[in-house]
mmCIF entry with sequence, helices, sheets and N, C-alpha, C, O atoms, coordinates in Angstrom:
data_MODEL
# 
_entry.id   MODEL 
# 
_entity.id                         1 
_entity.type                       polymer 
_entity.pdbx_number_of_molecules   1 
# 
_entity_poly.entity_id                      1 
_entity_poly.type                           'polypeptide(L)' 
_entity_poly.nstd_linkage                   no 
_entity_poly.nstd_monomer                   no 
_entity_poly.pdbx_seq_one_letter_code       MTAVQNWLPKDLVTPTIVRNVIRDVLRDLHKMTQRDDEPSGGPQLMGRGLERC 
_entity_poly.pdbx_seq_one_letter_code_can   MTAVQNWLPKDLVTPTIVRNVIRDVLRDLHKMTQRDDEPSGGPQLMGRGLERC 
_entity_poly.pdbx_strand_id                 A 
# 
loop_
_entity_poly_seq.entity_id 
_entity_poly_seq.num 
_entity_poly_seq.mon_id 
_entity_poly_seq.hetero 
1 1  MET n 
1 2  THR n 
1 3  ALA n 
1 4  VAL n 
1 5  GLN n 
1 6  ASN n 
1 7  TRP n 
1 8  LEU n 
1 9  PRO n 
1 10 LYS n 
1 11 ASP n 
1 12 LEU n 
1 13 VAL n 
1 14 THR n 
1 15 PRO n 
1 16 THR n 
1 17 ILE n 
1 18 VAL n 
1 19 ARG n 
1 20 ASN n 
1 21 VAL n 
1 22 ILE n 
1 23 ARG n 
1 24 ASP n 
1 25 VAL n 
1 26 LEU n 
1 27 ARG n 
1 28 ASP n 
1 29 LEU n 
1 30 HIS n 
1 31 LYS n 
1 32 MET n 
1 33 THR n 
1 34 GLN n 
1 35 ARG n 
1 36 ASP n 
1 37 ASP n 
1 38 GLU n 
1 39 PRO n 
1 40 SER n 
1 41 GLY n 
1 42 GLY n 
1 43 PRO n 
1 44 GLN n 
1 45 LEU n 
1 46 MET n 
1 47 GLY n 
1 48 ARG n 
1 49 GLY n 
1 50 LEU n 
1 51 GLU n 
1 52 ARG n 
1 53 CYS n 
# 
_struct_asym.id          A 
_struct_asym.entity_id   1 
# 
loop_
_struct_conf.conf_type_id 
_struct_conf.id 
_struct_conf.pdbx_PDB_helix_id 
_struct_conf.beg_label_comp_id 
_struct_conf.beg_label_asym_id 
_struct_conf.beg_label_seq_id 
_struct_conf.pdbx_beg_PDB_ins_code 
_struct_conf.end_label_comp_id 
_struct_conf.end_label_asym_id 
_struct_conf.end_label_seq_id 
_struct_conf.pdbx_end_PDB_ins_code 
_struct_conf.beg_auth_comp_id 
_struct_conf.beg_auth_asym_id 
_struct_conf.beg_auth_seq_id 
_struct_conf.end_auth_comp_id 
_struct_conf.end_auth_asym_id 
_struct_conf.end_auth_seq_id 
_struct_conf.pdbx_PDB_helix_class 
_struct_conf.details 
_struct_conf.pdbx_PDB_helix_length 
HELX_P HELX_P1 AA1 THR A 2  ? TRP A 7  ? THR A 2  TRP A 7  1 ? 6  
HELX_P HELX_P2 AA2 PRO A 15 ? THR A 33 ? PRO A 15 THR A 33 1 ? 19 
# 
_struct_conf_type.id          HELX_P 
_struct_conf_type.criteria    ? 
_struct_conf_type.reference   ? 
# 
loop_
_atom_site.group_PDB 
_atom_site.id 
_atom_site.type_symbol 
_atom_site.label_atom_id 
_atom_site.label_alt_id 
_atom_site.label_comp_id 
_atom_site.label_asym_id 
_atom_site.label_entity_id 
_atom_site.label_seq_id 
_atom_site.pdbx_PDB_ins_code 
_atom_site.Cartn_x 
_atom_site.Cartn_y 
_atom_site.Cartn_z 
_atom_site.occupancy 
_atom_site.B_iso_or_equiv 
_atom_site.pdbx_formal_charge 
_atom_site.auth_seq_id 
_atom_site.auth_comp_id 
_atom_site.auth_asym_id 
_atom_site.auth_atom_id 
_atom_site.pdbx_PDB_model_num 
ATOM 1   N N  . MET A 1 1  ? 67.907  96.049  65.136  1.00 0.00 ? 1  MET A N  1 
ATOM 2   C CA . MET A 1 1  ? 67.739  96.555  66.485  1.00 0.00 ? 1  MET A CA 1 
ATOM 3   C C  . MET A 1 1  ? 67.517  95.419  67.484  1.00 0.00 ? 1  MET A C  1 
ATOM 4   O O  . MET A 1 1  ? 67.913  95.532  68.644  1.00 0.00 ? 1  MET A O  1 
ATOM 5   N N  . THR A 1 2  ? 66.893  94.334  67.048  1.00 0.00 ? 2  THR A N  1 
ATOM 6   C CA . THR A 1 2  ? 66.620  93.256  67.990  1.00 0.00 ? 2  THR A CA 1 
ATOM 7   C C  . THR A 1 2  ? 67.903  92.558  68.433  1.00 0.00 ? 2  THR A C  1 
ATOM 8   O O  . THR A 1 2  ? 67.970  92.051  69.553  1.00 0.00 ? 2  THR A O  1 
ATOM 9   N N  . ALA A 1 3  ? 68.923  92.523  67.572  1.00 0.00 ? 3  ALA A N  1 
ATOM 10  C CA . ALA A 1 3  ? 70.193  91.915  67.972  1.00 0.00 ? 3  ALA A CA 1 
ATOM 11  C C  . ALA A 1 3  ? 70.844  92.725  69.088  1.00 0.00 ? 3  ALA A C  1 
ATOM 12  O O  . ALA A 1 3  ? 71.437  92.150  70.000  1.00 0.00 ? 3  ALA A O  1 
ATOM 13  N N  . VAL A 1 4  ? 70.741  94.039  69.029  1.00 0.00 ? 4  VAL A N  1 
ATOM 14  C CA . VAL A 1 4  ? 71.306  94.894  70.074  1.00 0.00 ? 4  VAL A CA 1 
ATOM 15  C C  . VAL A 1 4  ? 70.505  94.741  71.359  1.00 0.00 ? 4  VAL A C  1 
ATOM 16  O O  . VAL A 1 4  ? 71.083  94.723  72.446  1.00 0.00 ? 4  VAL A O  1 
ATOM 17  N N  . GLN A 1 5  ? 69.211  94.633  71.254  1.00 0.00 ? 5  GLN A N  1 
ATOM 18  C CA . GLN A 1 5  ? 68.369  94.499  72.435  1.00 0.00 ? 5  GLN A CA 1 
ATOM 19  C C  . GLN A 1 5  ? 68.660  93.207  73.186  1.00 0.00 ? 5  GLN A C  1 
ATOM 20  O O  . GLN A 1 5  ? 68.491  93.155  74.404  1.00 0.00 ? 5  GLN A O  1 
ATOM 21  N N  . ASN A 1 6  ? 69.091  92.171  72.490  1.00 0.00 ? 6  ASN A N  1 
ATOM 22  C CA . ASN A 1 6  ? 69.415  90.914  73.169  1.00 0.00 ? 6  ASN A CA 1 
ATOM 23  C C  . ASN A 1 6  ? 70.648  91.048  74.037  1.00 0.00 ? 6  ASN A C  1 
ATOM 24  O O  . ASN A 1 6  ? 70.798  90.296  75.000  1.00 0.00 ? 6  ASN A O  1 
ATOM 25  N N  . TRP A 1 7  ? 71.542  91.986  73.728  1.00 0.00 ? 7  TRP A N  1 
ATOM 26  C CA . TRP A 1 7  ? 72.756  92.176  74.510  1.00 0.00 ? 7  TRP A CA 1 
ATOM 27  C C  . TRP A 1 7  ? 72.500  92.990  75.768  1.00 0.00 ? 7  TRP A C  1 
ATOM 28  O O  . TRP A 1 7  ? 73.242  92.856  76.741  1.00 0.00 ? 7  TRP A O  1 
ATOM 29  N N  . LEU A 1 8  ? 71.480  93.824  75.778  1.00 0.00 ? 8  LEU A N  1 
ATOM 30  C CA . LEU A 1 8  ? 71.201  94.699  76.913  1.00 0.00 ? 8  LEU A CA 1 
ATOM 31  C C  . LEU A 1 8  ? 70.429  93.929  77.979  1.00 0.00 ? 8  LEU A C  1 
ATOM 32  O O  . LEU A 1 8  ? 69.542  93.139  77.659  1.00 0.00 ? 8  LEU A O  1 
ATOM 33  N N  . PRO A 1 9  ? 70.769  94.160  79.250  1.00 0.00 ? 9  PRO A N  1 
ATOM 34  C CA . PRO A 1 9  ? 69.972  93.528  80.310  1.00 0.00 ? 9  PRO A CA 1 
ATOM 35  C C  . PRO A 1 9  ? 68.599  94.181  80.399  1.00 0.00 ? 9  PRO A C  1 
ATOM 36  O O  . PRO A 1 9  ? 68.422  95.335  80.009  1.00 0.00 ? 9  PRO A O  1 
ATOM 37  N N  . LYS A 1 10 ? 67.651  93.445  80.907  1.00 0.00 ? 10 LYS A N  1 
ATOM 38  C CA . LYS A 1 10 ? 66.290  93.984  81.003  1.00 0.00 ? 10 LYS A CA 1 
ATOM 39  C C  . LYS A 1 10 ? 66.213  95.123  82.013  1.00 0.00 ? 10 LYS A C  1 
ATOM 40  O O  . LYS A 1 10 ? 65.544  96.126  81.764  1.00 0.00 ? 10 LYS A O  1 
ATOM 41  N N  . ASP A 1 11 ? 66.885  94.979  83.140  1.00 0.00 ? 11 ASP A N  1 
ATOM 42  C CA . ASP A 1 11 ? 66.902  96.016  84.161  1.00 0.00 ? 11 ASP A CA 1 
ATOM 43  C C  . ASP A 1 11 ? 68.277  96.671  84.164  1.00 0.00 ? 11 ASP A C  1 
ATOM 44  O O  . ASP A 1 11 ? 69.243  96.099  84.669  1.00 0.00 ? 11 ASP A O  1 
ATOM 45  N N  . LEU A 1 12 ? 68.360  97.868  83.602  1.00 0.00 ? 12 LEU A N  1 
ATOM 46  C CA . LEU A 1 12 ? 69.647  98.555  83.558  1.00 0.00 ? 12 LEU A CA 1 
ATOM 47  C C  . LEU A 1 12 ? 70.046  99.083  84.925  1.00 0.00 ? 12 LEU A C  1 
ATOM 48  O O  . LEU A 1 12 ? 71.231  99.154  85.247  1.00 0.00 ? 12 LEU A O  1 
ATOM 49  N N  . VAL A 1 13 ? 69.055  99.453  85.729  1.00 0.00 ? 13 VAL A N  1 
ATOM 50  C CA . VAL A 1 13 ? 69.350  99.968  87.070  1.00 0.00 ? 13 VAL A CA 1 
ATOM 51  C C  . VAL A 1 13 ? 68.721  99.026  88.082  1.00 0.00 ? 13 VAL A C  1 
ATOM 52  O O  . VAL A 1 13 ? 67.500  98.947  88.222  1.00 0.00 ? 13 VAL A O  1 
ATOM 53  N N  . THR A 1 14 ? 69.590  98.318  88.779  1.00 0.00 ? 14 THR A N  1 
ATOM 54  C CA . THR A 1 14 ? 69.127  97.400  89.818  1.00 0.00 ? 14 THR A CA 1 
ATOM 55  C C  . THR A 1 14 ? 69.563  97.952  91.171  1.00 0.00 ? 14 THR A C  1 
ATOM 56  O O  . THR A 1 14 ? 70.461  98.792  91.226  1.00 0.00 ? 14 THR A O  1 
ATOM 57  N N  . PRO A 1 15 ? 68.963  97.510  92.239  1.00 0.00 ? 15 PRO A N  1 
ATOM 58  C CA . PRO A 1 15 ? 69.375  97.989  93.569  1.00 0.00 ? 15 PRO A CA 1 
ATOM 59  C C  . PRO A 1 15 ? 70.854  97.724  93.849  1.00 0.00 ? 15 PRO A C  1 
ATOM 60  O O  . PRO A 1 15 ? 71.505  98.520  94.527  1.00 0.00 ? 15 PRO A O  1 
ATOM 61  N N  . THR A 1 16 ? 71.381  96.638  93.345  1.00 0.00 ? 16 THR A N  1 
ATOM 62  C CA . THR A 1 16 ? 72.793  96.333  93.561  1.00 0.00 ? 16 THR A CA 1 
ATOM 63  C C  . THR A 1 16 ? 73.684  97.356  92.865  1.00 0.00 ? 16 THR A C  1 
ATOM 64  O O  . THR A 1 16 ? 74.681  97.802  93.432  1.00 0.00 ? 16 THR A O  1 
ATOM 65  N N  . ILE A 1 17 ? 73.329  97.726  91.644  1.00 0.00 ? 17 ILE A N  1 
ATOM 66  C CA . ILE A 1 17 ? 74.117  98.714  90.898  1.00 0.00 ? 17 ILE A CA 1 
ATOM 67  C C  . ILE A 1 17 ? 74.060  100.066 91.599  1.00 0.00 ? 17 ILE A C  1 
ATOM 68  O O  . ILE A 1 17 ? 75.082  100.740 91.728  1.00 0.00 ? 17 ILE A O  1 
ATOM 69  N N  . VAL A 1 18 ? 72.879  100.467 92.051  1.00 0.00 ? 18 VAL A N  1 
ATOM 70  C CA . VAL A 1 18 ? 72.735  101.748 92.749  1.00 0.00 ? 18 VAL A CA 1 
ATOM 71  C C  . VAL A 1 18 ? 73.566  101.741 94.032  1.00 0.00 ? 18 VAL A C  1 
ATOM 72  O O  . VAL A 1 18 ? 74.253  102.719 94.327  1.00 0.00 ? 18 VAL A O  1 
ATOM 73  N N  . ARG A 1 19 ? 73.512  100.660 94.786  1.00 0.00 ? 19 ARG A N  1 
ATOM 74  C CA . ARG A 1 19 ? 74.275  100.555 96.029  1.00 0.00 ? 19 ARG A CA 1 
ATOM 75  C C  . ARG A 1 19 ? 75.782  100.626 95.747  1.00 0.00 ? 19 ARG A C  1 
ATOM 76  O O  . ARG A 1 19 ? 76.512  101.304 96.471  1.00 0.00 ? 19 ARG A O  1 
ATOM 77  N N  . ASN A 1 20 ? 76.248  99.940  94.713  1.00 0.00 ? 20 ASN A N  1 
ATOM 78  C CA . ASN A 1 20 ? 77.669  99.957  94.383  1.00 0.00 ? 20 ASN A CA 1 
ATOM 79  C C  . ASN A 1 20 ? 78.142  101.335 93.927  1.00 0.00 ? 20 ASN A C  1 
ATOM 80  O O  . ASN A 1 20 ? 79.250  101.753 94.263  1.00 0.00 ? 20 ASN A O  1 
ATOM 81  N N  . VAL A 1 21 ? 77.322  102.030 93.174  1.00 0.00 ? 21 VAL A N  1 
ATOM 82  C CA . VAL A 1 21 ? 77.684  103.380 92.724  1.00 0.00 ? 21 VAL A CA 1 
ATOM 83  C C  . VAL A 1 21 ? 77.786  104.329 93.912  1.00 0.00 ? 21 VAL A C  1 
ATOM 84  O O  . VAL A 1 21 ? 78.724  105.121 93.998  1.00 0.00 ? 21 VAL A O  1 
ATOM 85  N N  . ILE A 1 22 ? 76.830  104.250 94.821  1.00 0.00 ? 22 ILE A N  1 
ATOM 86  C CA . ILE A 1 22 ? 76.854  105.117 96.003  1.00 0.00 ? 22 ILE A CA 1 
ATOM 87  C C  . ILE A 1 22 ? 78.072  104.805 96.868  1.00 0.00 ? 22 ILE A C  1 
ATOM 88  O O  . ILE A 1 22 ? 78.724  105.722 97.367  1.00 0.00 ? 22 ILE A O  1 
ATOM 89  N N  . ARG A 1 23 ? 78.383  103.532 97.049  1.00 0.00 ? 23 ARG A N  1 
ATOM 90  C CA . ARG A 1 23 ? 79.560  103.160 97.839  1.00 0.00 ? 23 ARG A CA 1 
ATOM 91  C C  . ARG A 1 23 ? 80.849  103.666 97.192  1.00 0.00 ? 23 ARG A C  1 
ATOM 92  O O  . ARG A 1 23 ? 81.747  104.144 97.884  1.00 0.00 ? 23 ARG A O  1 
ATOM 93  N N  . ASP A 1 24 ? 80.939  103.560 95.870  1.00 0.00 ? 24 ASP A N  1 
ATOM 94  C CA . ASP A 1 24 ? 82.136  104.034 95.170  1.00 0.00 ? 24 ASP A CA 1 
ATOM 95  C C  . ASP A 1 24 ? 82.314  105.533 95.334  1.00 0.00 ? 24 ASP A C  1 
ATOM 96  O O  . ASP A 1 24 ? 83.429  106.006 95.553  1.00 0.00 ? 24 ASP A O  1 
ATOM 97  N N  . VAL A 1 25 ? 81.223  106.285 95.230  1.00 0.00 ? 25 VAL A N  1 
ATOM 98  C CA . VAL A 1 25 ? 81.295  107.741 95.374  1.00 0.00 ? 25 VAL A CA 1 
ATOM 99  C C  . VAL A 1 25 ? 81.705  108.104 96.801  1.00 0.00 ? 25 VAL A C  1 
ATOM 100 O O  . VAL A 1 25 ? 82.561  108.967 96.998  1.00 0.00 ? 25 VAL A O  1 
ATOM 101 N N  . LEU A 1 26 ? 81.107  107.460 97.786  1.00 0.00 ? 26 LEU A N  1 
ATOM 102 C CA . LEU A 1 26 ? 81.465  107.749 99.176  1.00 0.00 ? 26 LEU A CA 1 
ATOM 103 C C  . LEU A 1 26 ? 82.902  107.363 99.477  1.00 0.00 ? 26 LEU A C  1 
ATOM 104 O O  . LEU A 1 26 ? 83.589  108.066 100.219 1.00 0.00 ? 26 LEU A O  1 
ATOM 105 N N  . ARG A 1 27 ? 83.366  106.258 98.914  1.00 0.00 ? 27 ARG A N  1 
ATOM 106 C CA . ARG A 1 27 ? 84.751  105.829 99.120  1.00 0.00 ? 27 ARG A CA 1 
ATOM 107 C C  . ARG A 1 27 ? 85.721  106.855 98.519  1.00 0.00 ? 27 ARG A C  1 
ATOM 108 O O  . ARG A 1 27 ? 86.732  107.188 99.137  1.00 0.00 ? 27 ARG A O  1 
ATOM 109 N N  . ASP A 1 28 ? 85.413  107.353 97.319  1.00 0.00 ? 28 ASP A N  1 
ATOM 110 C CA . ASP A 1 28 ? 86.267  108.360 96.687  1.00 0.00 ? 28 ASP A CA 1 
ATOM 111 C C  . ASP A 1 28 ? 86.255  109.670 97.464  1.00 0.00 ? 28 ASP A C  1 
ATOM 112 O O  . ASP A 1 28 ? 87.296  110.311 97.607  1.00 0.00 ? 28 ASP A O  1 
ATOM 113 N N  . LEU A 1 29 ? 85.087  110.078 97.970  1.00 0.00 ? 29 LEU A N  1 
ATOM 114 C CA . LEU A 1 29 ? 85.015  111.296 98.780  1.00 0.00 ? 29 LEU A CA 1 
ATOM 115 C C  . LEU A 1 29 ? 85.845  111.148 100.046 1.00 0.00 ? 29 LEU A C  1 
ATOM 116 O O  . LEU A 1 29 ? 86.525  112.087 100.459 1.00 0.00 ? 29 LEU A O  1 
ATOM 117 N N  . HIS A 1 30 ? 85.793  109.988 100.655 1.00 0.00 ? 30 HIS A N  1 
ATOM 118 C CA . HIS A 1 30 ? 86.570  109.742 101.874 1.00 0.00 ? 30 HIS A CA 1 
ATOM 119 C C  . HIS A 1 30 ? 88.065  109.836 101.582 1.00 0.00 ? 30 HIS A C  1 
ATOM 120 O O  . HIS A 1 30 ? 88.819  110.414 102.364 1.00 0.00 ? 30 HIS A O  1 
ATOM 121 N N  . LYS A 1 31 ? 88.489  109.271 100.461 1.00 0.00 ? 31 LYS A N  1 
ATOM 122 C CA . LYS A 1 31 ? 89.907  109.332 100.098 1.00 0.00 ? 31 LYS A CA 1 
ATOM 123 C C  . LYS A 1 31 ? 90.347  110.762 99.816  1.00 0.00 ? 31 LYS A C  1 
ATOM 124 O O  . LYS A 1 31 ? 91.472  111.136 100.149 1.00 0.00 ? 31 LYS A O  1 
ATOM 125 N N  . MET A 1 32 ? 89.476  111.574 99.203  1.00 0.00 ? 32 MET A N  1 
ATOM 126 C CA . MET A 1 32 ? 89.832  112.954 98.865  1.00 0.00 ? 32 MET A CA 1 
ATOM 127 C C  . MET A 1 32 ? 89.902  113.833 100.107 1.00 0.00 ? 32 MET A C  1 
ATOM 128 O O  . MET A 1 32 ? 90.724  114.748 100.165 1.00 0.00 ? 32 MET A O  1 
ATOM 129 N N  . THR A 1 33 ? 89.058  113.575 101.099 1.00 0.00 ? 33 THR A N  1 
ATOM 130 C CA . THR A 1 33 ? 89.022  114.424 102.285 1.00 0.00 ? 33 THR A CA 1 
ATOM 131 C C  . THR A 1 33 ? 89.945  113.941 103.389 1.00 0.00 ? 33 THR A C  1 
ATOM 132 O O  . THR A 1 33 ? 90.125  114.636 104.389 1.00 0.00 ? 33 THR A O  1 
ATOM 133 N N  . GLN A 1 34 ? 90.532  112.763 103.228 1.00 0.00 ? 34 GLN A N  1 
ATOM 134 C CA . GLN A 1 34 ? 91.412  112.214 104.241 1.00 0.00 ? 34 GLN A CA 1 
ATOM 135 C C  . GLN A 1 34 ? 92.733  112.987 104.244 1.00 0.00 ? 34 GLN A C  1 
ATOM 136 O O  . GLN A 1 34 ? 93.329  113.224 103.194 1.00 0.00 ? 34 GLN A O  1 
ATOM 137 N N  . ARG A 1 35 ? 93.174  113.371 105.433 1.00 0.00 ? 35 ARG A N  1 
ATOM 138 C CA . ARG A 1 35 ? 94.420  114.136 105.554 1.00 0.00 ? 35 ARG A CA 1 
ATOM 139 C C  . ARG A 1 35 ? 95.564  113.201 105.915 1.00 0.00 ? 35 ARG A C  1 
ATOM 140 O O  . ARG A 1 35 ? 95.373  112.182 106.578 1.00 0.00 ? 35 ARG A O  1 
ATOM 141 N N  . ASP A 1 36 ? 96.750  113.569 105.466 1.00 0.00 ? 36 ASP A N  1 
ATOM 142 C CA . ASP A 1 36 ? 97.950  112.850 105.853 1.00 0.00 ? 36 ASP A CA 1 
ATOM 143 C C  . ASP A 1 36 ? 98.545  113.558 107.061 1.00 0.00 ? 36 ASP A C  1 
ATOM 144 O O  . ASP A 1 36 ? 99.294  114.523 106.907 1.00 0.00 ? 36 ASP A O  1 
ATOM 145 N N  . ASP A 1 37 ? 98.219  113.087 108.265 1.00 0.00 ? 37 ASP A N  1 
ATOM 146 C CA . ASP A 1 37 ? 98.759  113.692 109.470 1.00 0.00 ? 37 ASP A CA 1 
ATOM 147 C C  . ASP A 1 37 ? 100.192 113.233 109.729 1.00 0.00 ? 37 ASP A C  1 
ATOM 148 O O  . ASP A 1 37 ? 100.990 113.956 110.324 1.00 0.00 ? 37 ASP A O  1 
ATOM 149 N N  . GLU A 1 38 ? 100.499 112.037 109.278 1.00 0.00 ? 38 GLU A N  1 
ATOM 150 C CA . GLU A 1 38 ? 101.840 111.506 109.495 1.00 0.00 ? 38 GLU A CA 1 
ATOM 151 C C  . GLU A 1 38 ? 102.657 111.647 108.210 1.00 0.00 ? 38 GLU A C  1 
ATOM 152 O O  . GLU A 1 38 ? 102.301 111.071 107.182 1.00 0.00 ? 38 GLU A O  1 
ATOM 153 N N  . PRO A 1 39 ? 103.748 112.408 108.267 1.00 0.00 ? 39 PRO A N  1 
ATOM 154 C CA . PRO A 1 39 ? 104.587 112.497 107.072 1.00 0.00 ? 39 PRO A CA 1 
ATOM 155 C C  . PRO A 1 39 ? 105.289 111.164 106.824 1.00 0.00 ? 39 PRO A C  1 
ATOM 156 O O  . PRO A 1 39 ? 105.539 110.398 107.754 1.00 0.00 ? 39 PRO A O  1 
ATOM 157 N N  . SER A 1 40 ? 105.597 110.906 105.580 1.00 0.00 ? 40 SER A N  1 
ATOM 158 C CA . SER A 1 40 ? 106.252 109.646 105.264 1.00 0.00 ? 40 SER A CA 1 
ATOM 159 C C  . SER A 1 40 ? 107.670 109.642 105.818 1.00 0.00 ? 40 SER A C  1 
ATOM 160 O O  . SER A 1 40 ? 108.350 110.669 105.807 1.00 0.00 ? 40 SER A O  1 
ATOM 161 N N  . GLY A 1 41 ? 108.108 108.502 106.295 1.00 0.00 ? 41 GLY A N  1 
ATOM 162 C CA . GLY A 1 41 ? 109.422 108.401 106.911 1.00 0.00 ? 41 GLY A CA 1 
ATOM 163 C C  . GLY A 1 41 ? 110.549 108.316 105.907 1.00 0.00 ? 41 GLY A C  1 
ATOM 164 O O  . GLY A 1 41 ? 111.703 108.573 106.252 1.00 0.00 ? 41 GLY A O  1 
ATOM 165 N N  . GLY A 1 42 ? 110.242 107.962 104.676 1.00 0.00 ? 42 GLY A N  1 
ATOM 166 C CA . GLY A 1 42 ? 111.277 107.782 103.668 1.00 0.00 ? 42 GLY A CA 1 
ATOM 167 C C  . GLY A 1 42 ? 111.653 109.093 103.005 1.00 0.00 ? 42 GLY A C  1 
ATOM 168 O O  . GLY A 1 42 ? 111.032 110.127 103.252 1.00 0.00 ? 42 GLY A O  1 
ATOM 169 N N  . PRO A 1 43 ? 112.681 109.045 102.154 1.00 0.00 ? 43 PRO A N  1 
ATOM 170 C CA . PRO A 1 43 ? 113.100 110.251 101.459 1.00 0.00 ? 43 PRO A CA 1 
ATOM 171 C C  . PRO A 1 43 ? 112.057 110.700 100.433 1.00 0.00 ? 43 PRO A C  1 
ATOM 172 O O  . PRO A 1 43 ? 111.326 109.880 99.879  1.00 0.00 ? 43 PRO A O  1 
ATOM 173 N N  . GLN A 1 44 ? 112.000 111.999 100.191 1.00 0.00 ? 44 GLN A N  1 
ATOM 174 C CA . GLN A 1 44 ? 111.069 112.567 99.222  1.00 0.00 ? 44 GLN A CA 1 
ATOM 175 C C  . GLN A 1 44 ? 111.660 112.384 97.828  1.00 0.00 ? 44 GLN A C  1 
ATOM 176 O O  . GLN A 1 44 ? 112.788 112.804 97.572  1.00 0.00 ? 44 GLN A O  1 
ATOM 177 N N  . LEU A 1 45 ? 110.909 111.762 96.929  1.00 0.00 ? 45 LEU A N  1 
ATOM 178 C CA . LEU A 1 45 ? 111.380 111.524 95.580  1.00 0.00 ? 45 LEU A CA 1 
ATOM 179 C C  . LEU A 1 45 ? 110.992 112.677 94.675  1.00 0.00 ? 45 LEU A C  1 
ATOM 180 O O  . LEU A 1 45 ? 109.905 113.239 94.805  1.00 0.00 ? 45 LEU A O  1 
ATOM 181 N N  . MET A 1 46 ? 111.877 113.028 93.761  1.00 0.00 ? 46 MET A N  1 
ATOM 182 C CA . MET A 1 46 ? 111.592 114.104 92.803  1.00 0.00 ? 46 MET A CA 1 
ATOM 183 C C  . MET A 1 46 ? 110.840 113.507 91.615  1.00 0.00 ? 46 MET A C  1 
ATOM 184 O O  . MET A 1 46 ? 111.008 112.333 91.285  1.00 0.00 ? 46 MET A O  1 
ATOM 185 N N  . GLY A 1 47 ? 110.025 114.317 90.991  1.00 0.00 ? 47 GLY A N  1 
ATOM 186 C CA . GLY A 1 47 ? 109.284 113.881 89.830  1.00 0.00 ? 47 GLY A CA 1 
ATOM 187 C C  . GLY A 1 47 ? 110.171 113.756 88.607  1.00 0.00 ? 47 GLY A C  1 
ATOM 188 O O  . GLY A 1 47 ? 111.310 114.220 88.615  1.00 0.00 ? 47 GLY A O  1 
ATOM 189 N N  . ARG A 1 48 ? 109.658 113.132 87.558  1.00 0.00 ? 48 ARG A N  1 
ATOM 190 C CA . ARG A 1 48 ? 110.435 112.963 86.336  1.00 0.00 ? 48 ARG A CA 1 
ATOM 191 C C  . ARG A 1 48 ? 110.688 114.314 85.687  1.00 0.00 ? 48 ARG A C  1 
ATOM 192 O O  . ARG A 1 48 ? 109.809 115.176 85.673  1.00 0.00 ? 48 ARG A O  1 
ATOM 193 N N  . GLY A 1 49 ? 111.868 114.494 85.159  1.00 0.00 ? 49 GLY A N  1 
ATOM 194 C CA . GLY A 1 49 ? 112.206 115.712 84.428  1.00 0.00 ? 49 GLY A CA 1 
ATOM 195 C C  . GLY A 1 49 ? 112.726 116.830 85.310  1.00 0.00 ? 49 GLY A C  1 
ATOM 196 O O  . GLY A 1 49 ? 113.097 117.879 84.784  1.00 0.00 ? 49 GLY A O  1 
ATOM 197 N N  . LEU A 1 50 ? 112.773 116.662 86.616  1.00 0.00 ? 50 LEU A N  1 
ATOM 198 C CA . LEU A 1 50 ? 113.286 117.704 87.516  1.00 0.00 ? 50 LEU A CA 1 
ATOM 199 C C  . LEU A 1 50 ? 114.769 117.495 87.737  1.00 0.00 ? 50 LEU A C  1 
ATOM 200 O O  . LEU A 1 50 ? 115.252 116.365 87.811  1.00 0.00 ? 50 LEU A O  1 
ATOM 201 N N  . GLU A 1 51 ? 115.478 118.594 87.841  1.00 0.00 ? 51 GLU A N  1 
ATOM 202 C CA . GLU A 1 51 ? 116.923 118.514 88.054  1.00 0.00 ? 51 GLU A CA 1 
ATOM 203 C C  . GLU A 1 51 ? 117.273 119.157 89.379  1.00 0.00 ? 51 GLU A C  1 
ATOM 204 O O  . GLU A 1 51 ? 116.648 120.134 89.792  1.00 0.00 ? 51 GLU A O  1 
ATOM 205 N N  . ARG A 1 52 ? 118.273 118.606 90.041  1.00 0.00 ? 52 ARG A N  1 
ATOM 206 C CA . ARG A 1 52 ? 118.752 119.228 91.278  1.00 0.00 ? 52 ARG A CA 1 
ATOM 207 C C  . ARG A 1 52 ? 119.743 120.316 90.926  1.00 0.00 ? 52 ARG A C  1 
ATOM 208 O O  . ARG A 1 52 ? 120.503 120.195 89.966  1.00 0.00 ? 52 ARG A O  1 
ATOM 209 N N  . CYS A 1 53 ? 119.730 121.361 91.697  1.00 0.00 ? 53 CYS A N  1 
ATOM 210 C CA . CYS A 1 53 ? 120.659 122.489 91.457  1.00 0.00 ? 53 CYS A CA 1 
ATOM 211 C C  . CYS A 1 53 ? 121.914 122.329 92.267  1.00 0.00 ? 53 CYS A C  1 
ATOM 212 O O  . CYS A 1 53 ? 122.806 123.174 92.197  1.00 0.00 ? 53 CYS A O  1 
# 
């Protein structure tokens, strides 16, 4: 068990880690709630496996 304990940091939760986790969550929420008001100017690509009729 002591060999495993040497690999673990003493402070698993530091203020920097907490700040980074909160920023990541807020960044992901912002990306999910962001709307695309401007349609893309290029052609719409079909997904793999779809066939045109």
